[in-house]
C-alpha positions in Angstrom: 29.6 -2.8 -2.1 28.4 -6.0 -0.6 30.8 -7.8 1.8 32.6 -10.2 -0.5 33.3 -7.8 -3.3 34.3 -5.0 -0.9 36.8 -7.3 0.8 38.2 -8.4 -2.5 38.8 -4.9 -3.6 40.0 -3.3 -0.3 43.2 -1.6 -1.1 46.5 -2.2 0.7 47.2 1.5 0.7 45.0 4.4 2.0 42.3 4.4 -0.7 38.6 3.8 -1.1 37.3 0.3 -2.0 36.4 1.0 -5.6 38.9 -0.4 -8.1 41.2 2.1 -9.7 42.1 2.3 -13.4 45.4 0.6 -12.5 43.5 -2.3 -10.8 41.2 -2.6 -13.8 44.1 -2.9 -16.1 45.7 -5.5 -13.9 42.6 -7.6 -13.8 42.2 -7.5 -17.6 45.6 -9.1 -18.1 44.2 -12.6 -17.3 42.9 -14.5 -20.3 39.4 -15.5 -19.4 36.4 -17.0 -21.1 32.8 -16.3 -20.0 29.6 -18.2 -20.7 26.2 -19.1 -19.3 24.8 -22.5 -18.4 21.0 -22.8 -18.1 19.4 -25.4 -15.8 15.9 -26.2 -16.9 12.9 -26.8 -14.6 14.9 -26.4 -11.4 13.0 -27.2 -8.2 14.1 -25.3 -5.1 14.1 -26.6 -1.6 11.2 -24.2 -0.9 9.1 -26.1 -3.4 9.2 -23.3 -5.9 10.3 -23.9 -9.5 11.9 -21.9 -12.3 11.7 -23.0 -15.9 15.2 -21.6 -16.6 18.0 -20.8 -14.1 21.0 -19.0 -15.7 24.4 -19.6 -14.1 27.1 -17.4 -15.5 30.7 -18.4 -15.1 34.3 -17.4 -16.0 37.1 -19.7 -16.7 40.9 -19.5 -17.0 43.1 -22.2 -18.5 42.0 -25.2 -20.4 40.5 -28.6 -19.5 42.9 -31.6 -19.5 41.7 -35.1 -20.0 43.3 -38.2 -18.6 43.7 -41.6 -20.3 40.0 -42.3 -19.6 39.0 -39.1 -21.4 37.9 -37.5 -18.1 38.6 -33.9 -17.2 41.1 -34.1 -14.3 42.3 -30.6 -13.7 39.1 -28.6 -12.8 39.3 -26.2 -9.9 36.1 -24.3 -8.8 36.5 -21.2 -6.7 33.3 -19.9 -5.0 32.7 -16.3 -4.0 31.1 -14.9 -0.9 27.8 -13.1 -0.2 27.2 -10.4 -2.8 30.3 -11.2 -4.8 30.9 -12.8 -8.2 33.5 -14.9 -9.9 35.2 -11.8 -11.2 36.4 -10.9 -7.7 39.0 -13.7 -8.1 40.7 -11.8 -10.9 41.8 -9.1 -8.4 45.6 -8.7 -8.1 45.7 -9.8 -4.4 44.2 -13.1 -5.4 45.0 -13.8 -9.1 48.6 -12.5 -9.1 49.5 -14.8 -6.2 47.9 -18.0 -7.7 47.5 -18.1 -11.5 50.9 -17.4 -12.8 53.7 -19.8 -13.9 54.8 -22.0 -11.0 52.1 -20.7 -8.7 49.6 -23.0 -6.9 46.8 -22.6 -9.5 49.0 -22.1 -12.5 46.5 -21.8 -15.4 48.8 -23.7 -17.7 48.1 -26.7 -15.5 44.6 -26.1 -14.0 41.2 -25.2 -15.5 39.9 -22.6 -13.1 36.1 -22.1 -13.0 34.6 -19.1 -11.3 30.8 -19.2 -11.1 28.4 -16.4 -10.3 26.0 -18.1 -7.9 22.3 -17.7 -8.3 21.2 -14.3 -7.0 24.6 -12.8 -7.9 26.6 -11.3 -10.7 25.3 -12.2 -14.1 23.3 -15.2 -13.0 19.6 -15.3 -12.5 18.6 -13.0 -9.6 15.5 -11.1 -8.2 16.5 -7.8 -9.9 16.1 -9.4 -13.3 12.4 -8.8 -13.0 10.8 -11.2 -10.6 11.8 -9.1 -7.5 10.3 -10.7 -4.3 8.6 -13.3 -6.4 11.9 -14.9 -7.2 12.3 -18.3 -5.6 13.7 -18.3 -2.0 17.0 -20.1 -2.8 19.2 -21.3 0.0 22.8 -22.7 0.2 21.7 -26.2 -0.7 20.0 -24.9 -3.9 23.2 -22.9 -4.7 25.4 -26.0 -4.3 23.0 -28.1 -6.4 23.2 -25.6 -9.2 27.0 -25.5 -9.0 26.9 -29.3 -9.4 24.7 -29.0 -12.4 27.1 -26.5 -13.9 30.2 -28.8 -13.4 28.7 -32.2 -14.0 26.0 -31.5 -16.7 27.2 -28.2 -18.2 31.0 -28.8 -18.3 31.2 -32.6 -18.2 33.3 -32.8 -15.0 33.0 -36.1 -13.3 35.4 -35.2 -10.5 36.8 -31.9 -9.5 40.5 -31.5 -8.6 39.7 -28.9 -6.0 36.7 -26.9 -4.7 37.6 -23.9 -2.7 35.5 -21.0 -1.5 35.6 -17.8 0.5 33.0 -16.8 3.2 29.7 -18.0 1.7 31.8 -20.1 -0.7 33.6 -21.5 2.4 30.2 -22.7 3.7 29.4 -24.1 0.3 32.6 -26.2 0.5 31.3 -27.8 3.7 27.9 -28.4 2.0 29.8 -29.9 -1.0 31.8 -32.2 1.3 28.6 -33.6 2.8 26.3 -33.7 -0.3 28.8 -35.0 -2.8 31.6 -36.6 -0.6 33.4 -38.2 -3.5 33.2 -35.4 -6.1 36.2 -33.3 -5.2 39.7 -34.6 -4.6 40.3 -31.7 -2.2 38.4 -29.0 -0.4 39.7 -25.6 0.8 37.2 -23.5 2.8 38.3 -20.0 3.8 36.6 -17.9 6.4 33.6 -19.7 7.9 32.4 -22.0 10.6 30.5 -25.3 10.0 27.7 -24.4 12.3 24.1 -23.1 12.1 24.2 -19.4 11.4 22.8 -18.1 14.7 24.2 -15.8 17.4 25.8 -12.6 16.1 26.2 -14.0 12.6 22.5 -14.2 12.1 21.8 -11.0 14.0 23.7 -8.7 11.7 22.2 -10.4 8.6 18.7 -10.0 10.1 19.4 -6.3 10.8 20.2 -5.8 7.1 17.0 -7.5 6.0 14.8 -5.7 8.6 16.5 -2.3 7.9 15.7 -2.5 4.2 12.2 -3.8 4.7 11.5 -1.0 7.2 12.3 1.7 4.7 9.0 2.9 3.3 10.6 3.3 -0.1 11.2 -0.4 -0.3 7.4 -0.8 -0.8 7.4 -4.6 -0.4 10.1 -4.9 -3.0 8.2 -2.9 -5.6 10.4 0.2 -5.3 10.7 2.7 -8.1 14.1 3.8 -6.9 16.5 2.0 -4.5 15.5 2.5 -0.9 18.4 4.7 0.2 18.0 4.7 3.9 17.6 1.0 4.2 20.6 0.5 2.0 22.7 3.0 4.0 22.0 1.0 7.1 22.8 -2.3 5.3 26.1 -1.0 3.9 27.1 0.4 7.3 26.6 -3.0 8.8 28.6 -4.7 6.0 31.5 -2.3 6.5 31.6 -3.2 10.2 31.3 -7.0 9.5 34.3 -6.7 7.1 36.4 -4.5 9.2 40.1 -5.0 10.0 41.0 -3.1 13.2 44.8 -3.2 13.1 45.0 -2.7 9.3 42.6 0.2 9.3 44.3 1.9 12.3 47.5 1.7 10.3 46.0 3.0 7.1 43.7 5.7 8.6 45.5 6.9 11.8 43.9 10.4 11.7 40.3 11.1 12.4 39.8 13.0 9.1 41.2 10.0 7.1 39.0 7.5 8.9 35.9 9.7 8.4 36.7 10.3 4.7 37.3 6.6 4.0 34.1 5.3 5.6 31.9 7.9 4.1 33.3 7.3 0.6 33.1 3.6 1.0 29.5 3.6 2.1 28.5 6.0 -0.7 30.1 3.9 -3.3 28.8 0.7 -1.8 25.2 1.9 -1.8 25.5 2.8 -5.5 26.3 -0.9 -6.3 23.4 -2.5 -4.3 20.0 -3.8 -5.2 17.8 -4.1 -2.2 15.9 -7.2 -3.2 19.1 -9.0 -4.3 20.7 -8.2 -1.0 17.8 -9.5 1.0 18.0 -12.8 -0.8 21.8 -13.0 -0.6 22.0 -12.5 3.2 19.0 -14.7 3.9 20.2 -17.7 1.8 22.2 -18.8 4.8 19.0 -19.5 6.9 19.1 -23.3 6.5 22.9 -23.8 6.6 24.0 -26.3 9.3 26.6 -28.9 8.4 27.5 -29.6 12.0 25.4 -32.8 12.5 26.9 -34.6 9.5 30.6 -33.6 9.5 31.6 -37.2 9.5 30.4 -37.4 5.9 33.2 -35.2 4.8 36.0 -37.5 3.8 37.8 -35.5 1.2 41.2 -34.0 2.2 40.5 -30.5 3.5 42.6 -27.4 4.3 40.4 -25.0 6.3 41.6 -21.5 7.3 40.1 -18.7 9.3 41.8 -15.4 10.3 42.2 -14.1 13.8 40.9 -10.7 13.1 37.6 -11.9 11.5 34.6 -10.1 13.0 32.2 -12.8 11.6 34.2 -15.9 12.7 35.7 -15.0 16.1 39.1 -16.4 16.9 37.9 -17.9 20.2 35.2 -20.1 18.8 35.9 -23.7 19.8 34.2 -25.2 16.7 37.3 -25.7 14.5 39.1 -27.8 17.1 36.0 -29.8 17.7 35.2 -30.2 14.0 38.6 -31.5 12.8 38.3 -34.4 15.2 35.2 -35.5 13.3 36.7 -35.1 9.8 39.5 -37.6 9.3 41.3 -35.8 6.5 40.8 -32.2 7.6 43.4 -29.7 8.8 42.7 -26.2 10.3 44.9 -23.1 10.6 44.1 -19.8 12.2 45.9 -17.0 10.3 47.4 -14.6 13.0 46.3 -11.0 13.1 48.7 -8.4 12.0 48.3 -4.8 10.6 48.6 -6.3 7.2 45.7 -8.8 7.5 42.3 -7.7 6.3 39.7 -9.1 8.8 37.1 -11.3 7.2 38.6 -10.3 3.8 41.9 -12.0 4.5 40.3 -14.9 2.6 41.0 -13.0 -0.7 44.6 -11.9 0.0 46.2 -15.1 -1.1 49.7 -14.2 0.2 48.3 -15.3 3.6 47.5 -18.8 2.7 48.9 -19.8 -0.7 51.5 -22.1 0.9 48.6 -24.0 2.5 47.0 -24.3 -0.9 50.2 -25.6 -2.4 50.6 -28.1 0.4 47.0 -29.3 -0.1 47.5 -29.9 -3.8 50.7 -31.7 -3.2 49.3 -34.1 -0.6 46.3 -34.9 -2.9 48.2 -35.6 -6.1 
């Protein structure tokens, strides 16, 4: 599995990352609606265009209109690299947030879960264009999200925009690009800096590893390039690792070997090589650092101390919040029950922070 979905589905007991029948049944209990919105004649930052870009989305709850007739309860939750809106129906997320009296009680809020371009059921290279698909980046993705909310769903202002991993970075882009659109922002598991250093290196290794596999054939493969994808999935497992948690769950060598082999095997089966290249490369232009002062919406930003991708000793959060007048930051402590980068999807670790953010932005 790609990083975001693998993190969302990682079990809390010794098991592989694929969802069990019990988890599937748990997911299906939430009343959802799914639809597509098509953006016509979209021009990408690269200069490329597409006549029709399909954005698939899932919703829970119903829109509420204020005295002016404006929708005032829309919450958009943005997934990470390789994920989809459906990952936010997993029990560790949904069961902590959507129920009666919980922070995103769907009797009160209209929750919108898009599949970003290149992901899920939205337009992506594997639909047929392969490597001729436009080279989208995070700015394109956020613009398409804005089209979905403003043009497709008629939302003038969002109550909350939150996101995990890539979605976390999108929240920073939203704050700078549309500073008055969301009443609150909640980014989870990212840094507001250019993706360089190790964060760019492991992404580049994935791209280079796939493209170096002769079976990739310039993106025109007849079957998925297995060696390139095995390397990619191995890197993704490391990037999403949780040392204390995995030591607790897999304390014996045989357990650890069995888990990682099974996880990589199942992960490879879910990947498309071209889609993955586009997904990890979309971050190439991300760099909100120079314009952080443009972010004025109240923000609750959280990282986790055991995150391989966003190390605990980076100085950027402390420096960044000084430049964003309404931002707060908290580092979630590492325990043997946190999940590395994937802590962003285990809402028990931060749902109190979410409730506080909603309260202070009423």
